[in-house]
N, C-alpha and C positions, 0 to 999 in steps of 0.2 A: 503494499500499500504506499502511495506516494505522500509525503508530508509537506509539499510545496504548493504554492498557489491557493486557490479558494478551497481546494480539498482539504487543506490542513486543519480545517475546523472539525472534522469528524473526531468525536470523543470516544473513548473507551472507558470512562470513569462510570462506576456503578451508579452513583447517585444521579447523574445525567440519564443513564439508561433507565432507571426506576421511573423517573419523572417522564420521560419520553414514552415508556410503555403505558404509563397511566393515561396520558393523553391519546394513545392510539386506542386503548381500550374505550375511552369516552367516545372517541369519533365513531367506532364501530357500533357503540350503543345507540348513538344518534342516527346512524344509517339503518339500524334495524327499526327503530321507532319511526323514521320517515317512511320506510316502506309500509309499515302497518298503517300509517295515516295517509297512505297514498300521495306522499310528497315525493314524487321520483325524482325531481330535479335535485333537490337537497340531498336526497339518498345518493344519488350519483356523485355529487360533489364530496359527500364524507367519504365514499368508497375510494375516490381518487386520492384524497389526502391520506388515507390509511395505506394505500398501495405505494405511494411515493416514499412514505415513512418507513416501510417495511423493506425497501430495497436493499440497504446496507446490511442489516442482519441477515438476510436471505443470501446475499452475495457472498458474505464472509462466514456464514453458518455460526454466527456468535451473536447472542442476544444482547451482548453488552456493546456492540459496535453500532451506536446509534448517532443520529444527527443532534446537534445541540438542541436541548428542549426549548430553548427561548424562541427559536425559529419555528418549530413545531406548534408552539402556543400561538404565535402570531397567526399562523395558517388556520387554526381552529377557532380563533376568536369569533367568526360569524356563527358558527354552530353553537358556542357558548351563549351568544347573544339570543339565538332561537329558543334555547332552554330556559334562560332566566327571565325573558320577557314574553308576554303573551302576544303583544302586537308591537310592531315598529313600522314606521313609514317605509314604503318602497325605496325612497331615496337613501335613506339611512342603511337599509339593508344591502343596498347595491354597493354603496360606499364600502361597507364592511367586506363585501365580497371581494371588491378590488383589492383591498388591503390584503386579504388572505391570498388572491392570485398572486400578488407581489410576492409574498413569502413562499408560495409553492414555485414561483419562477426562480427563486433563489435556491430553492432545494434542488431543482432540476440542474441549475448550474452547478452546485456542489456535486451532484452525482455524476454529471457528465465528466467534470475534472477528475473525480475520484475513481470511477469505475470504467472510463474509456480513455482512449489515446488523447482526447481533447483536453487542452489545458488552457485555463482562463485566468487572466490577471484580474485585479480587483475592478479596474475601470471598465473592461469588457463585461464582467459580472454585473455591475450596476446599470450599464446601458442595456444588457440582456433583460434585467428586471423591469426596466421602465417600458421597453418595447413590447415585452411579453404581456405586461398589465394592459396596455393600451389595446393590443390585438384581442385580448380576451374580453375586453368591453364590447368590441364589435361582435365577437363570436357570440357572447352572451345575449346581446341584443337580438340577433338572428334567431337565436334558439328560442327566446320568449316570444318573437313575433310568430314563428311557425307554431309554438304551442297555442298562441291565442287564436290562429287561423284555423288550425286543424283539430285542436282539442277543446276549443271553446272557453279557455282560460281568460284571465284578464291580467297577465303579467306585465304587458306593455301597452296594449291598446285599451281604450275604454271597453266597458262592459258590452257595449253594443257592437265592438269589433270594428271592421272596415266600414260598416254602415253607420257609424256614429256621426254626430254633427261635425261640421268642419272646425268650429270651435274646439270641441273636445279632442279631435285629432291633432290640432295645432298645439294643444295644451301637452298632449303625449309627446309631441315631436320636441317641444321645448324642455320637458323633463329629460327627454333622452340626450339632448345636447348638454344639459347639466350633468348628466351622469358620464358623459365622454370627457368633460373637463375634470370631474372628480377622478376618473381613472388615471388621467394624466397626473394630476397632483398625488395621488395615492402612490403611482409607480415612482415619481421623482422622490417623494418623501421617504418611501420604503428604501429606495436606492442610497440615499443619504445615510439612513439610519445604519443600514447594512455595511456601508463602507466604513463608517466609524467602528462599527462592531468588530468588523474583521481586522481593522487595523490595531484596536486594542488588544484583541486576542493574539495576534501576531507579534506584538511587541512584548506581551507578558508570557508567552510561551516559546521555548525553543523547540518543542516537539509536544506530541500529545502521548501521555502515559499509556501503555499497553498496546501501542500500534504493533509492535512485534508479534503480540499474541494472536491478532486477527489477520496477519498477512496471509494471504492464500499461498 
């Protein structure tokens, strides 16, 4: 296992592993509950979070080889919000989702650097987070539009769908543009936070304890 670049943040500390596994179990519980309540979009999101988090321990066949729990916590914050609050506005929910996507983009960057021949420096990783977050906003908008049109939901369009009044459709478009702005700000903010996070860790650690133990 390499200990240079972004991949150097992979930890083998037991405390980190315990906290990370606790978050994964929480995500899996939310996924099951979402399936039971027929909330398939959030169930899929929870499964994606868990799948990405499980790649390092599966790859190295070591339950202690986990990503930093702080990064995983940021990725599951929208799921925590759905459990702790009965209702929140769609705008708040989507902003939280974009923050989570930013964290997931960083997880992907770390795992690409760690598990593949690809190497990323900090600047490229930050740019990757920003671009991936903005791209996810567009994909999420398309998914919600398709759900509204074909499944009769009201995730993006008004309850009347495409047959809504011009004023209602214009309001939906305005809210979508605000979401795109929020996704950009979320990506930039997360990128800055991650850059300081990685630099702090790199300065404070010459290496990660136990790396040799999980080297394939």
